[in-house]
N, C-alpha and C positions, 0 to 999 in steps of 0.2 A: 755231550755234556750232561751231567746229572748231579743230583744232590742226595746225600745219604741222611737217613733219619736214624733215630736211636736204635731201632731194631735191625738196621742194616739194609732196609728197603730203599728203593730209589724213587724219587719223583722227578721224571725227566724234564717236565715243564709244567707251568701253571698257566691256565688260560684266564685272561682278564675279561670279565663279562661286560665289555664295553668296546666301542670303536670310536668313541668321541676323542678327538685329538687333544683337547684341553685337559681332560681328565687323565688320559694316558700319559701325557707329559709329566703331570704331577706324580702319578704312580711311579713312573720311570725314574724320576729324579730322587724320590724318597727310597725306593727299593733298589735303585741302581747299584750294581756291584755285589748284591747279596742274593737276588732271586732270579731264576730263569722265567721270564714272563713273555707270554704271547697274547696279543689281542684276539678276540673272538673272530675278527674278520679274516685271520689266517686260516680259519676252518670254514669260512662261508656261513657263519652262524648269524642269523638275523636277531634283532633285539627281542627280548622277552616282553610279554605283556605285563605292565605294571599296574596290577589291580589291587594292590595292598592298601590298607588304611594307615600304615605307618612306614617309616623309613626302613626299619628292620625287616618287616614283611616283604617289602619290595626288593631289598638286597638279597634275601633268601630266595625269592622267586627267580631272580636273575642268575644267581650262582648255580641253582639247581639246573636251570635251563642250559647254561654254558657247559657245566660238567657233563650233563647228559649227552649233548651233541658232540663235544670234543673228546669224551671219554678220558678226561683228565681232571685233576683237582682244579678248583676254580676260586677266583677272588671276584667279588662283586660289591659294589657299594650303591647306596641311594642317599641322596642328600638334598637339602632344600633350605629355603629361607623362611623364617618365622618372624612376623611383625606383630608386636603386641597390639598396636592400634587397629589392626585388621583381624583380631581374634585368631592369630596364628597363621593366617594366609600369607603367602601362597602355599606353604607347606609341601605336601607330597606332589602338588601340582605345579611346583616352581618352574620346571622346564617347559611347561605348556600352559602357562598362566594366561597368556593372551590368545590361546588357541593351539590346536594340535601342531600346526606348521609354523608357529610364531618364531621369530628370530629373537636373539638376546635383546636387541634394541627394542623390539615390540613389547617384550615382557617388562623391561625396565620402564618403558613409557606408560604402560598400564599401571604399574606399581606407583609411579610418581603421581599419576593422575588421581589415583584413589587416596593419596596422602596429601593432596594439594592444600587442604584446609587444616592439616595437622601440624602444629608447631614442632620445631626441631627437638624440643625438650620431651616430646611425647612420641618420638620415632624409634624407640628402643627396638632392636631386632637381633637375631642371632642366626647364624648358619648352623645346621646340624648335619652330621654324617654318621651313617651306620655302614660298616664294612664287614663282609662275611667271607670266611674261608671254609670251603667244603672239600673233603678228601675225594668224594664221589657224589653222584647225583642224589642218592638216597641217604646221605650221611645224617644220622639222627642227632648228632651233637656238633653242629657247626661252631667254629670259633667266631666270636663277634667282638669288634672294637667300635666304640662310639666316641665322637668328639663334638664339642660345641664351641663356637666362636662368637663372642658377644660384641656388639657394636650398635650403630644406629644408621638410619637411612638419611643420606644427604639430600639437600634440596635440588641439587643438579649433579649429573655424572662428572667424573674427573678421572684421568689416567688412561693409559693405553694397554696395560698388561692384563693378564687374567682373562676371564670370560664370565658369562652369566650375569649375575647382579654385582660383580666386583666393582664396577665404576660408581655405584651409589652406596656401597657398604663402607661406612666410615670406621676405621680402626682407631679406637680411642688412644691406645698406647703408642701409636705412631703418628697420630694427627694427620692422617691422609686416608684416601680410599684404598681398598684392597687392590684396585687396578693400578695404583701408584707404587706398590711395593715391589722390590726386587723378588723374582720368583723364588729364590732360595729362602729369603726372609718369610715370604708368604707360606712356604711349606712348613716352616718351624711354628708358625702361629695358627694356621688354618684348622678348621674343623676336620678336613680330610687328613691333614698331617697328624693331628692328635689321634684320630681313629686308627690310622695306619701304624703309628708307633705302638699303640696298645695291642693291635693285632700282631705286629711283628714280634713283640715280647711274648705273647701267648704261643705263637708258632715256635719260637725258640725253646720255650719251656716244655712244650708238648712233644716236639719232634727232634729237637737238637739239630736243626738243619746245619749242614756244612757244605762247602764247595758248591755254592749256589751262584750262578752267574747269569747275567742278563742275556736274553735271546736277541742277538744283534740283528738278525735278518728282519726283525719286525720294525726296525727303526723307521723305514720308509713309510710304513703304514701309519705312523704316529701323526703325520702331517695331513691326513685326509680323513673325512668322515664317511661312514657308510650311509648311502641315501636312506632317508627315512628315520634315522636315529635322532632322537632329541637329546641335546646335551643337558646333563645335570649341572648343578651349580657348585 
């Protein structure tokens, strides 16, 4: 299977610079039926070092890393939670806020502890996502999509869906946490969904992709993480 671009060239598949199951499920559901996607674990690629100071920097580092090792075009994102009362923390450290090997629950626990004396009216927060597409590892003009999802941090977690900080991120327009949303609704509202829609539009304008299908053999990989990878939010 392949996809044709405006110049007649083919992109046989696109590597996703992640093996995190939560993120991949979201990418799959948004891009499903339109793009041929393969997680980097298909190629035995380990996670890139995230040494950037911004979400865009980290997304570019991850995309270059995956494109270099897979010898394919790559999509990568970096995302995180910004809380006004914490001067923007946890930010780019969202996935490892409570430590390198911290679980989602541990990160949430640390966040709530730091906000324990902050009233609900001062808990404004937002998720931010930067997603990057690179044709090859040294692509000098990567395509970038960004999205922001505004809300506030709840006093206690609620909901069973999603991952990361979803159980404590209150979605004002739905009066529930992100973890209580139906996954399809979340994809329409979320920071990652917004960023992906922007990127998808840019891909269509630049390359005129057609006949792009999902790489079905990767589905089994979506349910497990590669040891050592920290999930983004």
